[in-house]
C-alpha positions as CSV (number, residue, x, y, z in Angstrom):
1,M,-210.4,-3.9,-2.4
2,Y,-212.5,-1.8,0.0
3,G,-213.2,1.8,-1.2
4,L,-212.5,3.7,-4.3
5,P,-209.1,3.5,-5.9
6,E,-207.0,6.4,-4.7
7,N,-206.2,7.6,-8.2
8,I,-209.7,7.4,-9.7
9,D,-210.8,10.5,-11.7
10,L,-214.5,10.9,-11.6
11,K,-214.7,14.1,-13.7
12,F,-216.2,12.0,-16.6
13,F,-219.5,12.2,-14.7
14,E,-219.6,16.0,-14.9
15,Q,-222.1,17.5,-17.4
16,Q,-223.7,14.0,-18.0
17,E,-227.5,13.9,-17.7
18,L,-229.3,11.2,-15.7
19,L,-231.6,9.7,-18.3
20,Q,-233.0,6.6,-16.6
21,I,-233.4,4.8,-13.3
22,C,-233.9,1.1,-13.3
23,V,-235.1,-0.4,-10.1
24,G,-234.9,-4.1,-9.2
25,K,-235.4,-6.2,-6.1
26,N,-231.8,-5.8,-5.0
27,E,-230.3,-2.9,-7.0
28,V,-230.8,0.4,-8.6
29,I,-229.2,1.3,-11.9
30,L,-228.6,4.9,-12.9
31,N,-228.1,5.4,-16.7
32,F,-226.4,8.7,-17.8
33,T,-225.5,10.2,-21.1
34,G,-221.9,9.4,-22.2
35,H,-222.5,5.6,-21.9
36,I,-222.1,5.8,-18.1
37,S,-224.0,3.7,-15.6
38,V,-223.9,3.1,-11.8
39,T,-225.4,0.0,-10.4
40,I,-226.1,0.5,-6.7
41,Q,-226.3,-2.5,-4.4
42,S,-225.7,-0.7,-1.1
43,R,-227.1,2.1,1.0
44,F,-227.6,5.4,-0.6
45,A,-228.7,8.8,0.6
46,C,-230.2,11.7,-1.4
47,S,-231.5,15.2,-0.9
48,N,-234.1,17.1,-2.8
49,S,-234.4,20.5,-1.2
50,K,-235.3,18.7,2.0
51,P,-233.0,17.2,4.7
52,L,-230.8,14.4,3.5
53,S,-232.7,11.2,3.6
54,I,-231.1,7.8,3.8
55,A,-232.7,5.0,1.8
56,N,-232.8,2.2,4.3
57,D,-236.2,0.9,3.2
58,E,-236.5,-2.1,1.0
59,L,-236.2,-1.6,-2.8
60,P,-238.1,-0.7,-4.9
61,L,-239.8,1.9,-2.7
62,A,-236.4,3.2,-1.4
63,A,-235.6,4.4,-4.9
64,Y,-238.5,6.8,-5.0
65,P,-236.5,10.0,-4.0
66,L,-234.2,9.4,-7.0
67,L,-236.9,10.4,-9.4
68,Y,-236.1,14.0,-8.6
69,F,-232.7,13.5,-10.3
70,I,-234.0,12.4,-13.7
71,G,-233.1,15.0,-16.4
72,A,-230.5,16.8,-14.2
73,L,-226.8,17.1,-15.0
74,V,-224.0,16.1,-12.7
75,V,-222.1,19.2,-11.8
76,K,-219.6,17.6,-9.4
77,A,-218.4,14.1,-8.8
78,E,-216.2,13.1,-5.9
79,G,-215.1,10.0,-4.1
80,D,-214.4,9.9,-0.4
81,T,-211.6,7.8,1.0
82,D,-214.2,5.5,2.7
83,G,-215.5,4.6,-0.8
84,T,-218.5,6.9,-0.8
85,L,-219.5,8.3,-4.2
86,R,-220.8,11.8,-4.1
87,L,-222.7,13.2,-7.1
88,T,-224.0,16.8,-7.0
89,F,-226.6,17.6,-9.7
90,S,-227.6,20.8,-11.5
91,N,-230.9,21.0,-9.7
92,T,-229.1,21.1,-6.3
93,E,-229.8,17.5,-5.6
94,L,-227.1,15.4,-3.9
95,L,-226.6,11.7,-4.1
96,L,-224.3,9.7,-1.8
97,V,-223.7,6.0,-2.6
98,H,-222.0,4.3,0.3
99,D,-219.4,1.5,0.2
100,D,-220.7,-0.1,3.4
101,D,-219.7,-3.7,3.3
102,P,-216.1,-5.0,2.6
103,N,-217.4,-8.4,1.7
104,Y,-219.9,-7.6,-1.0
105,E,-220.1,-5.3,-4.1
106,S,-221.5,-2.0,-3.0
107,Y,-221.7,-0.3,-6.4
108,V,-220.4,-0.7,-10.0
109,I,-219.4,2.2,-12.3
110,T,-219.4,1.4,-16.0
111,R,-218.1,3.8,-18.6
112,N,-217.7,2.9,-22.3
113,G,-217.3,-0.7,-21.5
114,Q,-214.8,-0.2,-18.6
115,T,-216.0,-1.4,-15.2
116,V,-214.9,-0.3,-11.7
117,I,-216.4,-2.5,-9.0
118,I,-216.5,-1.0,-5.5
119,V,-216.2,-3.7,-2.9
């Protein structure tokens, strides 16, 4: 399936704190309170009081702007019809995780042992 499921409710992200960012050669893992994680294996874009920057660089350096998000709460979580995950944080930071390739996993959301794979 390409994109987010139409009926997905992302409100479980709201009021969860970003505790940890794990950076690997091919992925970034965001760990939140509430036993929630997002494994990103696609393009992402983020803002931190500056113009939105797209992380097209190679990992692990592309993950550097995400450090501004640690300790912030998610205040709004939305999914676009094209599969983009949009998380707005309490410190006015914005994270967009793109579903940019229908042939490969773009990102994985895990919550309390349940997994949603976005392909």
